[in-house]
C-alpha positions as YAML, in Angstrom:
chain: A
units: angstrom
residues:
- id: 1
  name: MET
  ca: [-37.39, 30.10, 21.69]
- id: 2
  name: GLU
  ca: [-37.25, 33.91, 21.80]
- id: 3
  name: LYS
  ca: [-34.71, 33.85, 24.63]
- id: 4
  name: LYS
  ca: [-32.59, 31.37, 22.70]
- id: 5
  name: LYS
  ca: [-32.65, 33.63, 19.66]
- id: 6
  name: GLU
  ca: [-31.64, 36.62, 21.78]
- id: 7
  name: PHE
  ca: [-28.77, 34.62, 23.22]
- id: 8
  name: TYR
  ca: [-27.28, 33.99, 19.76]
- id: 9
  name: GLU
  ca: [-28.02, 37.50, 18.50]
- id: 10
  name: GLN
  ca: [-25.77, 38.98, 21.17]
- id: 11
  name: PHE
  ca: [-22.75, 37.59, 19.32]
- id: 12
  name: ARG
  ca: [-23.58, 38.51, 15.72]
- id: 13
  name: ASN
  ca: [-21.37, 41.33, 14.34]
- id: 14
  name: LYS
  ca: [-19.97, 42.02, 17.82]
- id: 15
  name: ARG
  ca: [-16.38, 42.44, 18.99]
- id: 16
  name: GLN
  ca: [-14.77, 40.27, 21.63]
- id: 17
  name: GLY
  ca: [-11.19, 41.05, 22.51]
- id: 18
  name: ARG
  ca: [-9.25, 41.33, 19.24]
- id: 19
  name: ILE
  ca: [-11.85, 39.58, 17.05]
- id: 20
  name: LEU
  ca: [-15.02, 40.48, 15.20]
- id: 21
  name: ILE
  ca: [-17.69, 37.77, 15.34]
- id: 22
  name: ARG
  ca: [-19.52, 37.85, 12.02]
- id: 23
  name: ASP
  ca: [-22.25, 35.25, 11.59]
- id: 24
  name: VAL
  ca: [-23.13, 31.56, 11.84]
- id: 25
  name: VAL
  ca: [-21.66, 29.63, 8.91]
- id: 26
  name: ARG
  ca: [-22.90, 26.13, 9.73]
- id: 27
  name: MET
  ca: [-24.27, 23.78, 12.35]
- id: 28
  name: GLU
  ca: [-22.34, 20.81, 13.71]
- id: 29
  name: LYS
  ca: [-23.95, 17.92, 15.52]
- id: 30
  name: LYS
  ca: [-21.67, 17.86, 18.56]
- id: 31
  name: VAL
  ca: [-20.86, 21.54, 19.08]
- id: 32
  name: GLY
  ca: [-23.84, 23.37, 17.54]
- id: 33
  name: ARG
  ca: [-23.41, 26.72, 15.78]
- id: 34
  name: ILE
  ca: [-20.06, 27.54, 14.23]
- id: 35
  name: TRP
  ca: [-19.29, 31.24, 13.76]
- id: 36
  name: ALA
  ca: [-17.10, 32.98, 11.20]
- id: 37
  name: CYS
  ca: [-14.66, 35.35, 12.93]
- id: 38
  name: VAL
  ca: [-11.89, 37.68, 11.88]
- id: 39
  name: CYS
  ca: [-8.94, 38.72, 14.04]
- id: 40
  name: ASP
  ca: [-7.36, 42.18, 14.09]
- id: 41
  name: CYS
  ca: [-4.32, 40.58, 12.45]
- id: 42
  name: GLY
  ca: [-6.52, 39.84, 9.41]
- id: 43
  name: LYS
  ca: [-6.72, 36.09, 9.98]
- id: 44
  name: GLU
  ca: [-10.17, 34.55, 9.40]
- id: 45
  name: PHE
  ca: [-11.14, 31.53, 11.47]
- id: 46
  name: GLU
  ca: [-14.14, 29.71, 12.94]
- id: 47
  name: ALA
  ca: [-15.22, 29.19, 16.56]
- id: 48
  name: SER
  ca: [-18.07, 27.41, 18.34]
- id: 49
  name: THR
  ca: [-20.72, 29.21, 20.39]
- id: 50
  name: SER
  ca: [-19.49, 27.61, 23.62]
- id: 51
  name: ARG
  ca: [-15.95, 28.85, 23.02]
- id: 52
  name: ILE
  ca: [-17.16, 32.38, 22.29]
- id: 53
  name: ALA
  ca: [-19.64, 32.47, 25.19]
- id: 54
  name: SER
  ca: [-16.98, 31.29, 27.67]
- id: 55
  name: GLY
  ca: [-14.76, 34.22, 26.72]
- id: 56
  name: GLY
  ca: [-12.02, 31.88, 25.56]
- id: 57
  name: CYS
  ca: [-11.96, 33.31, 22.06]
- id: 58
  name: ALA
  ca: [-10.39, 36.78, 22.20]
- id: 59
  name: GLU
  ca: [-8.01, 36.34, 19.25]
- id: 60
  name: CYS
  ca: [-7.23, 33.88, 16.46]
- id: 61
  name: PRO
  ca: [-5.40, 30.65, 17.36]
- id: 62
  name: GLU
  ca: [-2.16, 31.84, 15.72]
- id: 63
  name: CYS
  ca: [-2.12, 35.08, 17.74]
- id: 64
  name: ALA
  ca: [-3.04, 33.21, 20.91]
- id: 65
  name: THR
  ca: [-0.17, 30.77, 20.37]
- id: 66
  name: ARG
  ca: [2.29, 33.58, 19.64]
- id: 67
  name: HIS
  ca: [1.24, 35.57, 22.69]
- id: 68
  name: ASN
  ca: [1.37, 32.49, 24.90]
- id: 69
  name: LEU
  ca: [4.89, 31.73, 23.69]
- id: 70
  name: GLU
  ca: [5.95, 35.35, 24.28]
- id: 71
  name: ARG
  ca: [4.55, 35.22, 27.79]
- id: 72
  name: ALA
  ca: [6.21, 31.86, 28.32]
- id: 73
  name: SER
  ca: [9.55, 33.25, 27.13]
- id: 74
  name: ARG
  ca: [9.33, 35.98, 29.76]
- id: 75
  name: GLU
  ca: [8.58, 33.36, 32.40]
- id: 76
  name: LEU
  ca: [11.41, 31.19, 31.14]
- id: 77
  name: ARG
  ca: [13.91, 34.03, 31.46]
- id: 78
  name: THR
  ca: [12.58, 34.74, 34.95]
- id: 79
  name: HIS
  ca: [12.93, 31.09, 35.98]
- id: 80
  name: GLY
  ca: [16.22, 30.51, 34.16]
- id: 81
  name: LEU
  ca: [14.74, 27.93, 31.75]
- id: 82
  name: GLY
  ca: [14.66, 30.03, 28.58]
- id: 83
  name: ASN
  ca: [16.75, 27.74, 26.39]
- id: 84
  name: ARG
  ca: [15.13, 26.20, 23.33]
- id: 85
  name: LYS
  ca: [17.57, 23.32, 23.65]
- id: 86
  name: ASN
  ca: [15.62, 22.36, 26.77]
- id: 87
  name: ARG
  ca: [13.72, 19.23, 25.65]
- id: 88
  name: ILE
  ca: [10.85, 19.73, 28.11]
- id: 89
  name: TYR
  ca: [10.32, 23.19, 26.63]
- id: 90
  name: ARG
  ca: [10.17, 21.72, 23.12]
- id: 91
  name: GLU
  ca: [7.66, 19.09, 24.28]
- id: 92
  name: TRP
  ca: [5.54, 21.85, 25.82]
- id: 93
  name: CYS
  ca: [5.61, 23.95, 22.65]
- id: 94
  name: ALA
  ca: [4.74, 20.96, 20.45]
- id: 95
  name: MET
  ca: [1.84, 19.99, 22.72]
- id: 96
  name: LYS
  ca: [0.36, 23.50, 22.50]
- id: 97
  name: ARG
  ca: [0.88, 23.84, 18.74]
- id: 98
  name: ARG
  ca: [-0.91, 20.62, 17.85]
- id: 99
  name: CYS
  ca: [-3.88, 21.62, 20.02]
- id: 100
  name: THR
  ca: [-4.18, 25.34, 19.23]
- id: 101
  name: CYS
  ca: [-2.53, 26.11, 15.89]
- id: 102
  name: PRO
  ca: [-4.47, 25.05, 12.73]
- id: 103
  name: SER
  ca: [-1.34, 25.49, 10.61]
- id: 104
  name: ASP
  ca: [0.48, 22.77, 12.58]
- id: 105
  name: THR
  ca: [0.74, 19.49, 10.65]
- id: 106
  name: ASP
  ca: [-0.67, 17.48, 13.60]
- id: 107
  name: TYR
  ca: [-3.54, 19.89, 14.40]
- id: 108
  name: LYS
  ca: [-6.01, 17.72, 12.45]
- id: 109
  name: PHE
  ca: [-5.36, 14.85, 14.86]
- id: 110
  name: TYR
  ca: [-5.62, 16.94, 18.05]
- id: 111
  name: GLY
  ca: [-7.06, 20.47, 18.11]
- id: 112
  name: ALA
  ca: [-9.43, 19.81, 15.20]
- id: 113
  name: LYS
  ca: [-10.85, 16.82, 17.12]
- id: 114
  name: GLY
  ca: [-11.37, 18.79, 20.32]
- id: 115
  name: THR
  ca: [-8.18, 17.90, 22.22]
- id: 116
  name: SER
  ca: [-7.09, 20.81, 24.39]
- id: 117
  name: VAL
  ca: [-4.42, 21.77, 26.95]
- id: 118
  name: CYS
  ca: [-5.47, 22.64, 30.50]
- id: 119
  name: GLN
  ca: [-5.18, 26.33, 31.43]
- id: 120
  name: GLU
  ca: [-2.51, 25.58, 34.02]
- id: 121
  name: TRP
  ca: [-0.14, 24.25, 31.34]
- id: 122
  name: LEU
  ca: [-1.31, 26.43, 28.47]
- id: 123
  name: ASN
  ca: [-0.39, 29.63, 30.26]
- id: 124
  name: SER
  ca: [2.67, 28.55, 32.24]
- id: 125
  name: PHE
  ca: [5.71, 26.59, 31.16]
- id: 126
  name: PRO
  ca: [7.11, 26.51, 34.74]
- id: 127
  name: ALA
  ca: [3.93, 24.67, 35.83]
- id: 128
  name: PHE
  ca: [4.46, 22.08, 33.07]
- id: 129
  name: TYR
  ca: [8.18, 21.85, 33.87]
- id: 130
  name: ASP
  ca: [7.53, 21.24, 37.58]
- id: 131
  name: TRP
  ca: [4.97, 18.54, 36.78]
- id: 132
  name: ALA
  ca: [7.38, 16.86, 34.35]
- id: 133
  name: MET
  ca: [10.25, 16.77, 36.84]
- id: 134
  name: GLN
  ca: [7.98, 15.40, 39.59]
- id: 135
  name: ASN
  ca: [6.53, 12.66, 37.38]
- id: 136
  name: GLY
  ca: [9.48, 10.71, 36.06]
- id: 137
  name: TYR
  ca: [10.67, 12.78, 33.08]
- id: 138
  name: THR
  ca: [13.87, 11.67, 31.32]
- id: 139
  name: ASP
  ca: [15.18, 12.50, 27.86]
- id: 140
  name: GLN
  ca: [14.36, 8.95, 26.74]
- id: 141
  name: LEU
  ca: [10.61, 9.32, 27.41]
- id: 142
  name: THR
  ca: [7.80, 11.06, 25.53]
- id: 143
  name: LEU
  ca: [4.63, 12.82, 26.68]
- id: 144
  name: ASP
  ca: [1.62, 10.49, 26.48]
- id: 145
  name: ARG
  ca: [-2.08, 10.81, 27.32]
- id: 146
  name: ILE
  ca: [-3.32, 7.90, 29.43]
- id: 147
  name: ASN
  ca: [-6.76, 8.20, 27.84]
- id: 148
  name: CYS
  ca: [-6.15, 9.07, 24.20]
- id: 149
  name: GLU
  ca: [-9.68, 10.52, 24.04]
- id: 150
  name: GLY
  ca: [-8.90, 12.96, 26.85]
- id: 151
  name: ASN
  ca: [-7.07, 16.28, 27.08]
- id: 152
  name: TYR
  ca: [-3.60, 17.29, 28.18]
- id: 153
  name: ASN
  ca: [-3.65, 17.80, 31.94]
- id: 154
  name: PRO
  ca: [-1.73, 16.48, 34.96]
- id: 155
  name: GLN
  ca: [-4.30, 13.75, 35.66]
- id: 156
  name: ASN
  ca: [-4.27, 12.35, 32.11]
- id: 157
  name: CYS
  ca: [-0.59, 12.56, 31.17]
- id: 158
  name: ARG
  ca: [2.55, 10.55, 31.84]
- id: 159
  name: TRP
  ca: [6.08, 10.05, 30.51]
- id: 160
  name: VAL
  ca: [6.57, 6.75, 28.68]
- id: 161
  name: PRO
  ca: [8.87, 5.15, 26.07]
- id: 162
  name: MET
  ca: [7.84, 5.66, 22.45]
- id: 163
  name: SER
  ca: [7.00, 1.93, 22.23]
- id: 164
  name: VAL
  ca: [4.27, 2.38, 24.87]
- id: 165
  name: GLN
  ca: [2.93, 5.53, 23.27]
- id: 166
  name: SER
  ca: [2.60, 3.78, 19.90]
- id: 167
  name: VAL
  ca: [0.40, 1.14, 21.56]
- id: 168
  name: ASN
  ca: [-1.77, 3.77, 23.27]
- id: 169
  name: ARG
  ca: [-3.07, 5.18, 20.01]
- id: 170
  name: LYS
  ca: [-6.53, 4.90, 18.53]
- id: 171
  name: GLN
  ca: [-5.03, 3.26, 15.44]
- id: 172
  name: ALA
  ca: [-3.33, 0.45, 17.42]
- id: 173
  name: ARG
  ca: [-4.63, -2.97, 16.36]
- id: 174
  name: PHE
  ca: [-5.07, -5.66, 19.01]
- id: 175
  name: ILE
  ca: [-5.12, -9.43, 18.41]
- id: 176
  name: SER
  ca: [-6.33, -12.08, 20.88]
- id: 177
  name: VAL
  ca: [-4.84, -15.59, 20.93]
- id: 178
  name: ASN
  ca: [-6.21, -18.04, 23.51]
- id: 179
  name: GLY
  ca: [-7.29, -15.27, 25.87]
- id: 180
  name: LEU
  ca: [-4.11, -13.16, 25.62]
- id: 181
  name: THR
  ca: [-4.64, -9.80, 23.92]
- id: 182
  name: MET
  ca: [-1.76, -7.65, 22.69]
- id: 183
  name: CYS
  ca: [-1.13, -5.21, 19.88]
- id: 184
  name: ILE
  ca: [0.73, -6.38, 16.78]
- id: 185
  name: ALA
  ca: [3.97, -4.72, 17.90]
- id: 186
  name: ASP
  ca: [3.89, -6.63, 21.21]
- id: 187
  name: TRP
  ca: [3.14, -9.94, 19.47]
- id: 188
  name: ALA
  ca: [6.13, -9.30, 17.20]
- id: 189
  name: ARG
  ca: [8.39, -8.73, 20.24]
- id: 190
  name: ALA
  ca: [7.02, -11.78, 22.06]
- id: 191
  name: THR
  ca: [7.39, -14.16, 19.12]
- id: 192
  name: GLY
  ca: [10.49, -12.79, 17.46]
- id: 193
  name: ILE
  ca: [8.56, -12.39, 14.20]
- id: 194
  name: HIS
  ca: [9.42, -9.19, 12.38]
- id: 195
  name: ARG
  ca: [6.64, -6.63, 12.77]
- id: 196
  name: THR
  ca: [6.37, -6.04, 9.02]
- id: 197
  name: SER
  ca: [5.56, -9.73, 8.56]
- id: 198
  name: LEU
  ca: [2.41, -9.27, 10.67]
- id: 199
  name: ALA
  ca: [1.28, -5.76, 9.73]
- id: 200
  name: GLY
  ca: [-1.58, -5.68, 7.26]
- id: 201
  name: LYS
  ca: [-2.30, -9.40, 7.65]
- id: 202
  name: SER
  ca: [-5.63, -10.88, 8.75]
- id: 203
  name: ASP
  ca: [-6.28, -11.81, 12.38]
- id: 204
  name: ALA
  ca: [-6.40, -15.50, 11.43]
- id: 205
  name: TYR
  ca: [-3.00, -15.31, 9.71]
- id: 206
  name: ILE
  ca: [-1.41, -13.60, 12.72]
- id: 207
  name: GLU
  ca: [-2.93, -16.15, 15.13]
- id: 208
  name: ASP
  ca: [-1.51, -19.00, 13.03]
- id: 209
  name: ARG
  ca: [1.96, -17.42, 13.02]
- id: 210
  name: VAL
  ca: [1.82, -16.90, 16.79]
- id: 211
  name: ARG
  ca: [0.72, -20.48, 17.48]
- id: 212
  name: ALA
  ca: [3.48, -21.76, 15.23]
- id: 213
  name: ARG
  ca: [6.03, -20.16, 17.55]
- id: 214
  name: PHE
  ca: [4.40, -21.09, 20.89]
- id: 215
  name: PRO
  ca: [2.53, -24.15, 22.29]
- id: 216
  name: ALA
  ca: [-1.19, -23.91, 22.97]
- id: 217
  name: VAL
  ca: [-0.85, -23.87, 26.77]
- id: 218
  name: LEU
  ca: [0.08, -20.89, 28.91]
- id: 219
  name: ASP
  ca: [2.78, -21.65, 31.43]
- id: 220
  name: GLY
  ca: [1.91, -18.69, 33.69]
- id: 221
  name: GLU
  ca: [5.31, -17.02, 33.30]
- id: 222
  name: GLU
  ca: [5.18, -13.25, 33.51]
- id: 223
  name: TRP
  ca: [7.06, -11.19, 30.97]
- id: 224
  name: GLU
  ca: [7.29, -7.42, 30.76]
- id: 225
  name: ILE
  ca: [6.44, -6.00, 27.36]
- id: 226
  name: CYS
  ca: [6.52, -2.23, 26.87]
- id: 227
  name: GLY
  ca: [6.32, -1.67, 30.60]
- id: 228
  name: ARG
  ca: [3.28, -3.96, 31.05]
- id: 229
  name: LYS
  ca: [3.41, -7.40, 32.68]
- id: 230
  name: VAL
  ca: [1.64, -10.06, 30.61]
- id: 231
  name: PHE
  ca: [1.55, -13.86, 30.53]
- id: 232
  name: ILE
  ca: [3.54, -15.32, 27.67]
- id: 233
  name: TRP
  ca: [3.64, -18.66, 25.91]
- id: 234
  name: ARG
  ca: [6.34, -21.22, 26.53]
- id: 235
  name: ARG
  ca: [8.68, -21.35, 23.54]
- id: 236
  name: ASN
  ca: [9.17, -24.63, 21.64]
...
């Protein structure tokens, strides 16, 4: 217990990089002690013990984002990619903002829930650019996490149409009819029923609408919906 206390005392009222670590403000079940910190820029923010102990908290998120972008701009000029009209660059900036900048409108869905960007991409736009070009990027696709609970890294990311990304969200609602499970958007495409006619309705209502459009026997025909092959019903 004494060693544990000494471990936490080493952070109290100490400087780390450009921040002053003040004191513990609360305990959280998943991450433990949360510390109040203040950056040299005057910005007050909070950080977990693990983040402080790992040395990954040397400045406030806003300063870190600004410095990363400045460093990236230098790299972009060096590599000839320093044009903000470059869509991959905009995707990269948006990915970092929603994971590291509390003032970003999407931060509450990403950074606040623990989603992070791997160091390889966080510190180097050329690394992200090379990955994008080698993994099927086109201007018609968006950046998507394969596991929406995971982080942004080469192993967990892909380029997909927006229709696929909308399905791969935690909020997506899936309905099963006679062993075939699809989200509401896919059922709407398969049946020709307008999506708004199904959204917000009960599972039983949606199943009845689907069965009204298709017979109760699968014919084994494969049909590609949102890039995924599924069995569909034979139309009446």
